[in-house]
C-alpha positions as CSV (number, residue, x, y, z in Angstrom):
1,X,55.7,101.6,92.0
2,X,58.6,102.7,94.1
3,X,57.9,105.5,96.7
4,X,59.8,108.7,96.1
5,X,62.0,110.5,98.6
6,X,63.3,114.1,98.1
7,X,66.4,114.8,100.1
8,X,67.3,118.5,100.7
9,X,71.1,118.5,101.0
10,X,71.5,115.3,99.1
11,X,75.1,116.0,98.1
12,X,76.1,116.8,101.7
13,X,77.5,114.3,104.3
14,X,74.3,113.4,105.9
15,X,72.1,113.6,102.9
16,X,74.4,111.7,100.6
17,X,74.6,108.7,103.0
18,X,70.8,108.8,103.4
19,X,70.3,108.9,99.7
20,X,72.6,105.9,99.1
21,X,70.6,103.9,101.7
22,X,67.3,105.0,100.2
23,X,68.4,103.7,96.8
24,X,69.5,100.4,98.3
25,X,66.1,100.0,99.9
26,X,64.4,100.5,96.5
27,X,63.2,104.1,96.8
28,X,63.2,106.6,93.9
29,X,65.4,109.5,95.1
30,X,65.6,113.1,94.3
31,X,67.9,115.7,95.6
32,X,68.0,119.5,96.1
33,X,71.5,120.6,96.7
34,X,73.3,124.0,97.2
35,X,76.1,124.9,94.9
36,X,79.0,125.3,97.4
37,X,82.7,125.5,97.1
38,X,83.2,121.8,97.3
39,X,80.8,121.2,94.4
40,X,82.1,124.0,92.3
41,X,85.4,122.3,92.1
42,X,84.2,118.8,91.5
43,X,82.2,117.2,88.7
44,X,79.0,115.8,90.2
45,X,78.8,113.3,87.4
46,X,82.1,111.7,88.4
47,X,80.9,110.7,91.9
48,X,77.2,111.3,92.4
49,X,74.8,108.3,91.8
50,X,73.2,108.5,88.3
51,X,70.0,107.2,89.7
52,X,69.4,110.3,91.8
53,X,67.7,113.3,90.1
54,X,69.7,116.2,91.5
55,X,68.7,119.9,91.2
56,X,71.1,122.7,92.2
57,X,69.0,125.3,94.1
58,X,69.8,127.6,97.0
59,X,66.8,126.7,99.3
60,X,67.7,129.7,101.6
61,X,67.0,132.2,98.8
62,X,64.5,130.2,96.7
63,X,60.8,131.0,96.9
64,X,58.3,128.6,98.5
65,X,56.7,128.2,95.1
66,X,60.0,127.2,93.4
67,X,60.6,124.6,96.1
68,X,57.1,123.2,96.0
69,X,57.3,122.7,92.2
70,X,60.4,120.5,92.7
71,X,58.5,118.5,95.4
72,X,55.6,117.6,93.2
73,X,55.1,113.8,93.1
74,X,57.3,113.0,96.1
75,X,56.0,111.0,99.0
76,X,58.7,111.8,101.6
77,X,61.1,114.6,102.5
78,X,64.4,114.4,104.4
79,X,65.9,117.7,105.3
80,X,69.7,117.3,105.8
81,X,71.1,120.9,105.6
82,X,73.0,122.6,108.4
83,X,74.8,124.6,109.7
84,X,75.6,122.7,112.9
85,X,77.0,124.1,116.1
86,X,80.6,124.0,115.0
87,X,80.1,126.8,112.5
88,X,81.0,130.3,113.8
89,X,79.2,133.1,111.9
90,X,79.4,136.8,112.0
91,X,77.6,138.3,115.0
92,X,74.8,138.1,116.0
93,X,74.8,134.3,115.9
94,X,71.1,134.0,116.7
95,X,70.0,135.9,113.5
96,X,72.3,133.7,111.4
97,X,71.1,130.4,112.8
98,X,67.5,131.4,113.0
99,X,67.4,132.3,109.3
100,X,69.0,129.0,108.3
101,X,67.6,126.6,110.9
102,X,64.1,128.0,111.5
103,X,62.9,130.4,108.8
104,X,64.4,128.5,105.8
105,X,63.5,125.0,107.1
106,X,59.9,126.1,107.8
107,X,59.7,127.4,104.2
108,X,60.8,124.1,102.8
109,X,58.4,122.1,104.9
110,X,55.5,124.4,104.0
111,X,56.4,123.9,100.3
112,X,56.5,120.2,100.7
113,X,53.2,120.1,102.5
114,X,51.6,122.2,99.7
115,X,53.1,119.8,97.1
116,X,51.4,116.8,98.8
117,X,54.4,115.2,100.5
118,X,53.1,112.8,103.1
119,X,55.9,112.8,105.7
120,X,59.0,114.8,106.4
121,X,62.1,114.2,108.5
122,X,64.5,116.9,109.7
123,X,68.0,116.3,111.1
124,X,68.1,118.3,114.3
125,X,70.6,118.2,117.3
126,X,70.7,116.3,120.5
127,X,71.2,119.6,122.3
128,X,67.4,120.0,121.9
129,X,67.0,116.7,123.8
130,X,69.2,117.9,126.6
131,X,67.2,121.1,126.8
132,X,64.1,119.0,127.6
133,X,66.0,116.6,129.9
134,X,67.7,119.4,131.9
135,X,65.3,122.3,132.0
136,X,67.1,123.8,135.0
137,X,70.2,124.4,132.8
138,X,68.2,126.8,130.6
139,X,70.3,125.7,127.6
140,X,68.1,127.4,124.9
141,X,68.3,130.7,126.8
142,X,72.1,130.6,127.0
143,X,73.0,129.3,123.5
144,X,71.6,130.7,120.2
145,X,72.2,127.5,118.3
146,X,70.3,125.4,120.8
147,X,67.4,127.9,120.9
148,X,67.2,127.7,117.1
149,X,67.1,123.9,117.1
150,X,64.3,123.9,119.7
151,X,62.4,126.6,117.7
152,X,62.9,124.5,114.5
153,X,61.1,121.5,115.8
154,X,58.4,123.6,117.3
155,X,57.5,125.6,114.1
156,X,57.6,122.5,111.9
157,X,54.9,120.9,114.1
158,X,52.9,124.1,114.6
159,X,52.6,124.9,110.9
160,X,52.0,121.5,109.3
161,X,48.7,120.9,107.6
162,X,48.6,117.4,106.0
163,X,52.2,116.3,106.2
164,X,53.5,114.3,109.2
165,X,56.8,115.6,110.8
166,X,59.5,113.6,112.6
167,X,62.5,115.2,114.2
168,X,65.8,113.4,114.7
169,X,68.2,114.8,117.3
170,X,71.7,113.9,116.3
171,X,74.9,113.5,118.3
172,X,78.6,113.4,117.3
173,X,78.8,111.7,113.9
174,X,81.8,110.0,112.3
175,X,82.4,108.6,108.8
176,X,83.4,110.0,105.4
177,X,82.6,110.6,101.8
178,X,85.1,111.0,99.0
179,X,83.8,114.2,97.6
180,X,84.0,116.2,100.8
181,X,86.5,116.9,103.6
182,X,85.0,116.2,107.0
183,X,84.3,119.4,108.9
184,X,86.2,117.7,111.8
185,X,89.5,118.7,110.2
186,X,89.0,122.4,109.7
187,X,87.0,123.4,112.8
188,X,88.6,121.0,115.3
189,X,91.5,118.7,114.5
190,X,93.8,121.3,112.8
191,X,93.0,123.9,115.5
192,X,93.4,121.9,118.7
193,X,94.9,118.5,118.0
194,X,97.2,118.2,115.0
195,X,100.7,119.3,115.8
196,X,100.3,119.2,119.5
197,X,102.2,116.5,121.4
198,X,99.9,117.0,124.4
199,X,96.2,117.8,124.0
200,X,94.2,119.4,126.7
201,X,90.5,118.8,126.7
202,X,87.5,118.6,129.0
203,X,86.9,115.5,131.2
204,X,83.4,114.8,130.1
205,X,81.9,112.6,127.5
206,X,79.2,112.5,124.9
207,X,77.1,110.3,122.6
208,X,78.6,109.2,119.3
209,X,77.4,107.3,116.2
210,X,78.6,106.2,112.7
211,X,77.1,107.9,109.7
212,X,75.6,104.7,108.4
213,X,73.2,104.6,111.4
214,X,72.2,108.2,110.8
215,X,71.1,107.1,107.3
216,X,69.2,104.2,108.9
217,X,67.5,106.6,111.3
218,X,66.4,108.9,108.5
219,X,64.8,106.1,106.5
220,X,63.5,104.5,109.7
221,X,61.8,107.7,110.7
222,X,60.0,107.8,107.4
223,X,58.9,104.2,107.6
224,X,58.2,103.8,111.4
225,X,58.5,107.2,113.1
226,X,55.5,108.8,114.8
227,X,54.1,112.1,113.7
228,X,55.3,114.9,116.0
229,X,57.9,112.8,117.7
230,X,61.4,114.0,118.5
231,X,63.9,111.1,118.6
232,X,67.3,111.5,120.2
233,X,69.6,109.2,118.1
234,X,72.8,107.6,119.4
235,X,74.9,104.4,119.6
236,X,77.8,104.7,122.1
237,X,78.6,107.0,125.0
238,X,82.3,107.7,125.2
239,X,84.7,110.1,127.0
240,X,86.3,112.9,125.0
241,X,89.7,111.7,126.2
242,X,89.1,108.3,124.6
243,X,87.9,110.0,121.4
244,X,91.0,112.1,121.0
245,X,93.4,109.2,121.9
246,X,91.7,106.9,119.4
247,X,91.6,109.5,116.6
248,X,95.3,109.9,117.0
249,X,96.0,106.2,117.2
250,X,94.1,105.8,113.8
251,X,97.0,107.7,112.2
252,X,99.7,105.9,114.2
253,X,100.3,108.8,116.5
254,X,100.3,108.5,120.3
255,X,99.3,111.7,122.0
256,X,99.0,112.5,125.7
257,X,95.5,113.7,126.4
258,X,95.2,115.6,129.7
259,X,92.0,116.7,131.3
260,X,92.7,119.9,133.3
261,X,90.4,121.4,135.9
262,X,87.2,122.8,134.6
263,X,88.1,126.3,135.4
264,X,91.2,126.1,133.3
265,X,89.1,124.8,130.3
266,X,86.7,127.7,130.8
267,X,89.6,130.1,130.6
268,X,90.8,128.5,127.4
269,X,87.3,128.7,126.0
270,X,87.0,132.4,126.9
271,X,90.3,133.1,125.0
272,X,88.8,131.4,121.9
273,X,85.7,133.5,122.2
274,X,87.7,136.7,122.6
275,X,89.5,135.9,119.3
276,X,86.1,135.4,117.6
277,X,84.7,138.6,119.0
278,X,87.7,140.6,117.7
279,X,86.8,139.4,114.3
280,X,83.1,140.3,114.7
281,X,82.1,136.6,115.0
282,X,80.0,134.8,117.5
283,X,79.5,131.1,118.1
284,X,76.1,129.4,118.3
285,X,77.2,128.0,121.6
286,X,78.7,130.0,124.5
287,X,82.0,128.1,124.6
288,X,82.8,129.1,128.2
289,X,79.5,127.8,129.4
290,X,79.8,124.7,127.3
291,X,83.1,123.9,129.0
292,X,81.7,124.6,132.4
293,X,78.3,123.0,132.2
294,X,78.2,120.6,129.3
295,X,81.6,119.1,128.4
296,X,82.8,118.8,132.0
297,X,80.2,116.1,132.6
298,X,78.9,113.0,130.7
299,X,76.0,114.7,128.9
300,X,74.8,111.7,127.0
301,X,71.7,110.0,125.7
302,X,70.8,107.2,128.1
303,X,71.4,103.6,127.0
304,X,67.8,102.6,127.6
305,X,66.6,105.6,125.5
306,X,68.9,104.6,122.7
307,X,67.9,101.0,122.9
308,X,64.1,101.9,122.7
309,X,64.5,104.3,119.8
310,X,66.9,102.1,117.8
311,X,64.5,99.2,118.0
312,X,61.5,101.4,117.1
313,X,63.2,103.0,114.1
314,X,65.1,99.8,113.1
315,X,68.5,101.3,113.5
316,X,71.4,98.9,113.9
317,X,74.4,99.3,116.2
318,X,78.2,99.2,116.1
319,X,81.0,100.4,113.8
320,X,81.9,103.5,115.7
321,X,85.7,102.8,115.8
322,X,85.7,102.0,112.1
323,X,83.8,105.2,111.3
324,X,86.3,107.3,113.3
325,X,89.2,105.7,111.4
326,X,87.4,106.5,108.1
327,X,87.1,110.1,109.3
328,X,90.8,110.4,110.1
329,X,91.9,108.7,106.9
330,X,89.8,111.1,104.9
331,X,91.0,114.1,106.9
332,X,94.7,113.1,106.6
333,X,95.2,110.9,103.6
334,X,98.9,111.3,103.3
335,X,101.7,110.1,105.7
336,X,102.9,112.9,108.0
337,X,99.7,115.0,107.5
338,X,98.8,114.3,111.1
339,X,101.5,114.7,113.8
């Protein structure tokens, strides 16, 4: 009899790709998804796998009892709901992220534990890994989003009774799905890259990965991950300059990408923050500090760490450039959309 996986966020970018791999590997898959603007305007039956039992439910407002009822009979849980650090909510940011990334996730995992789910995986952020790696930087004290990701992992392990918990700390992710527009376009590319002949960006670098390997990490964590472990996940370490140049090249556009002094990047970040503050909004990351302390250096997951974890969780490597091209083709499907 096939083991059963419940994916919270199964119609989202991370959850959908995880669900597809689970089906391929012979699991019986269920999904709990939130009715959002993308799904309101699209017929799920036209694109979502018929083999997946999908339930529309707002897990943020739903009761623990409602969620537990849907989890009955499932062996595993994968939690793949955001928001991530690119989302800018109404101030105060900490309250927004804490409700969605700590309180609500803890509720879902308690419900799963009560329902008899044996093991749960949550998609977290590699910023939590960097908070452990660089304690002197005090990242969780400075950035509400990072604080909430650290608190998320802590509470899931503190409250568990019978269910094992594995935390995956994810980096920059590329890839696409037909039913959704990548968040890359709205929050980044259209704001800072598209239409600009010269792009100014920080001189540092980060860890990147293709979405297919995130799906492998999710299933691998269920099959091989250790209870209570936090795994930073990654494939390649690249400079932001390379990323922006390659993204542009994917659409046949050659852009000049310049890396100005850090102090100038900080000034630009402060201007962006001022604009948000005037609208009563606050980012989960302090953009000025991010430019000064994080994006001005190569803040990456070390190669030996990636090698060890990818081997342990049976995650394959490669395909980053193809995944970036898929992202760009989905963001800008028509000639001339990206200039």
